[in-house]
Steps between C-alpha positions, in 0.01 A plus 500: 500500500465130580542286191169402343287722725320808378488831685160433658606159634823639649327799660220278634755277676662809653190681624254223595673414830480867601126506429457183704695651793283813489173303499431589137417288197704563188215500247698558180826636360515669160783657306343709225602764251274805478602772261871558544512363855514158665291425809553230759159459662456304820138432592445423869192401694392408853182410681289814515697667219825691486555862597732760353721442807522128415610590147754754623644267767527211255660724237763615750562141612560359150661795319854445632462123472420532128776759447760278671401193297495713181283264290393771255740643242314819407362780714143455623240640737398291801129507580336319790123489492185307581351267240171687555141387533481391136831317527628306204527126554826373350653237726352152546444570870301817414244291310485234771450764770211668316301196388132591536564871440370714216763590242528715189672335204623674187596270216776581254276394209121538510268200523183559299585870490550533876829547689379588851324257734401502866427186695583280798841334508396139561816302420864542411746240370783484248504881449131492398227680693139383490250785519126451563341775291141425594312209653576270204792645306855416593800638317849352499763775483860392433706779656712537187180610320404762763624858506413494872291337770412739785283486806166663439399787726153648469601830655246776530563776246369767737179587319633484145191346342 
């Protein structure tokens, strides 16, 4: 592995050009341990959303590239997927792209007994998101104090009242 670079950074450098060539956006790269196994997750996106074929084609295109570069010491599972409708915002450009959108925020520690908030993402700077909770209440959320910030989707629960 390149000196001073973590697994995610090395893999991102390897696979991003392939996404660009295929007309995809590399949304996020995660290397996570779940149970006894390690998972390398590549989240891809494109205008109109990704299909299972996009995921399969991208997986085939990057699998050998990652194997040849061998940036990961242990065995792992490669997963290629969509970030989904309620995608997690993690990169600076994610927040900039979705300014004006509704987001769900879960704080690590509760504020006045509450951890979950929904509001409009109105600003983002210095790893701090500004959320408009109602017409008068703004909340500053340093990302290191948030468990997650995700796009809000008011999907219909199909009659589950």
